[in-house]
C-alpha positions as CSV (number, residue, x, y, z in Angstrom):
1,X,-0.4,5.3,-40.8
2,X,-0.8,4.9,-37.1
3,X,2.0,2.9,-35.2
4,X,3.1,-0.7,-36.5
5,X,3.2,0.1,-40.5
6,X,6.2,2.1,-42.2
7,X,6.2,3.7,-45.2
8,X,8.2,6.1,-47.3
9,X,8.1,7.2,-50.7
10,X,11.1,8.2,-52.9
11,X,11.0,9.8,-56.3
12,X,14.1,8.3,-58.5
13,X,14.7,10.4,-61.3
14,X,16.8,8.4,-63.9
15,X,18.4,9.5,-66.6
16,X,16.2,11.0,-68.9
17,X,14.3,12.7,-66.4
18,X,11.4,9.9,-66.2
19,X,9.8,10.3,-62.4
20,X,9.1,6.8,-61.2
21,X,7.6,6.3,-57.4
22,X,9.5,3.9,-55.8
23,X,9.1,1.8,-52.7
24,X,12.6,0.5,-50.8
25,X,12.3,-1.8,-47.8
26,X,9.6,-0.9,-46.4
27,X,5.2,-1.4,-46.5
28,X,4.1,0.3,-49.1
29,X,0.5,1.4,-49.8
30,X,-1.2,-0.7,-51.9
31,X,-2.4,2.6,-53.7
32,X,1.7,2.9,-54.6
33,X,2.0,-0.3,-56.7
34,X,-1.5,-0.2,-58.3
35,X,-0.6,4.4,-58.8
36,X,2.6,2.5,-60.7
37,X,0.7,-0.5,-62.7
38,X,-2.0,1.9,-63.4
39,X,-0.1,5.0,-64.9
40,X,3.5,4.1,-65.1
41,X,3.3,1.0,-67.2
42,X,-0.1,2.1,-68.4
43,X,2.0,4.4,-70.6
44,X,4.7,2.2,-70.9
45,X,4.1,1.4,-74.7
46,X,2.6,4.7,-75.7
47,X,6.1,6.4,-74.6
48,X,7.7,3.8,-76.8
49,X,5.8,4.6,-80.5
50,X,6.5,8.8,-79.8
51,X,9.4,8.3,-79.9
52,X,11.4,8.8,-82.6
53,X,11.7,6.1,-85.8
54,X,15.0,5.5,-85.2
55,X,14.9,5.7,-81.6
56,X,12.1,3.0,-81.6
57,X,14.9,0.9,-84.1
58,X,17.6,1.5,-81.2
59,X,15.8,1.5,-77.8
60,X,15.2,-2.7,-77.9
61,X,18.5,-3.3,-79.0
62,X,20.5,-1.0,-76.0
63,X,18.1,-3.0,-73.6
64,X,19.6,-6.4,-75.1
65,X,16.5,-7.4,-77.6
66,X,16.1,-7.6,-81.5
67,X,12.2,-6.3,-81.1
68,X,10.3,-4.6,-78.4
69,X,8.2,-7.4,-78.7
70,X,11.1,-8.9,-77.6
71,X,11.7,-6.4,-74.3
72,X,7.9,-6.8,-73.4
73,X,8.1,-11.0,-73.6
74,X,10.5,-10.6,-71.2
75,X,8.6,-8.0,-69.1
76,X,5.4,-10.4,-68.9
77,X,7.8,-13.6,-68.0
78,X,9.4,-11.8,-64.6
79,X,5.6,-10.4,-63.6
80,X,4.4,-14.0,-64.0
81,X,7.4,-15.3,-61.5
82,X,6.5,-12.1,-59.6
83,X,3.1,-13.1,-59.2
84,X,3.7,-16.7,-58.6
85,X,5.8,-15.7,-55.9
86,X,3.9,-13.0,-54.6
87,X,1.2,-16.2,-54.0
88,X,3.4,-18.7,-52.4
89,X,4.7,-15.8,-50.2
90,X,1.6,-15.9,-48.7
91,X,1.1,-19.4,-48.5
92,X,4.1,-20.6,-47.4
93,X,6.6,-18.3,-45.3
94,X,9.5,-20.7,-45.6
95,X,8.8,-20.4,-49.3
96,X,12.7,-19.8,-50.8
97,X,12.0,-18.6,-54.9
98,X,13.8,-20.4,-57.6
99,X,17.5,-19.1,-58.6
100,X,17.0,-18.3,-61.8
101,X,19.6,-17.6,-65.1
102,X,18.8,-15.1,-66.3
103,X,20.4,-14.7,-69.4
104,X,18.3,-18.4,-70.1
105,X,15.0,-17.2,-68.6
106,X,14.9,-14.1,-70.7
107,X,16.4,-16.2,-74.0
108,X,13.3,-18.7,-73.1
109,X,11.2,-15.9,-73.0
110,X,11.6,-14.0,-76.4
111,X,11.4,-17.4,-77.9
112,X,8.4,-18.2,-76.8
113,X,6.7,-14.8,-78.0
114,X,9.1,-14.9,-81.6
115,X,6.7,-15.9,-83.7
116,X,4.2,-13.1,-81.8
117,X,3.8,-9.6,-84.1
118,X,4.3,-6.6,-81.9
119,X,0.7,-5.8,-81.5
120,X,0.0,-9.7,-80.1
121,X,2.6,-9.6,-77.3
122,X,1.4,-6.0,-76.6
123,X,-1.9,-7.3,-76.3
124,X,-0.7,-10.1,-73.9
125,X,1.5,-7.0,-72.1
126,X,-1.7,-5.6,-71.3
127,X,-3.5,-8.2,-70.2
128,X,-0.7,-9.0,-67.5
129,X,-1.3,-5.6,-66.7
130,X,-4.9,-5.7,-65.8
131,X,-4.6,-9.4,-64.7
132,X,-1.7,-7.4,-61.9
133,X,-3.9,-5.3,-61.4
134,X,-6.8,-7.1,-59.6
135,X,-4.3,-9.7,-58.3
136,X,-2.6,-6.2,-56.4
137,X,-6.0,-5.3,-55.8
138,X,-7.4,-8.8,-54.3
139,X,-5.0,-8.8,-51.7
140,X,-5.5,-8.7,-48.1
141,X,-3.6,-5.7,-46.2
142,X,-1.5,-8.5,-44.6
143,X,0.4,-8.9,-47.8
144,X,2.2,-5.1,-47.8
145,X,3.5,-6.1,-44.6
146,X,5.7,-9.1,-46.1
147,X,9.1,-8.0,-46.6
148,X,9.0,-10.5,-49.4
149,X,6.3,-9.4,-51.1
150,X,7.5,-5.5,-50.9
151,X,10.6,-6.8,-52.4
152,X,9.3,-8.7,-54.9
153,X,6.8,-5.9,-55.8
154,X,10.2,-3.5,-55.7
155,X,11.7,-5.6,-58.4
156,X,8.8,-6.4,-60.2
157,X,7.4,-3.6,-61.1
158,X,9.9,-0.1,-59.9
159,X,13.1,-2.3,-60.5
160,X,12.2,-3.3,-64.2
161,X,11.0,-0.1,-65.1
162,X,13.8,2.2,-63.8
163,X,16.3,-1.0,-65.7
164,X,14.4,-0.5,-69.0
165,X,13.1,3.4,-68.7
166,X,12.1,4.4,-72.2
167,X,13.6,7.9,-73.0
168,X,11.6,11.0,-73.4
169,X,10.7,11.6,-77.1
170,X,12.4,14.8,-78.5
């Protein structure tokens, strides 16, 4: 990158030792955002399914959810919020995102998916992930110079992955 664009890549190692790419307060490369969606999040369900049956039953509870589908519903809901925020940041520089009661928001996301089985929620998760990949690909280069957009991507993709990291299977 010549001149005005700065970018740093950091490797975070979370407790399980699973490494993720992370971006902090700098302009990320479009490819870094895509890598997180196409690699790290793409294997999320598979990594969960590789856990032992006991770990599969305890992991959602450790995350504060009754079912893995509930955790995925929560992630999908926040991704939708993030997507809409990025759209607004790009069209309205004065946009201030809504402040959420996080617990109420998460409960609502889980309630909306309460009647769906895990496979249906996984399908929705994959559809949203695919949609976000295309969304990121279509963004103008200037989007990656917008600090609010960068923070939103960090929060939704990097932060959420770190918050809900699936331990390595034994």
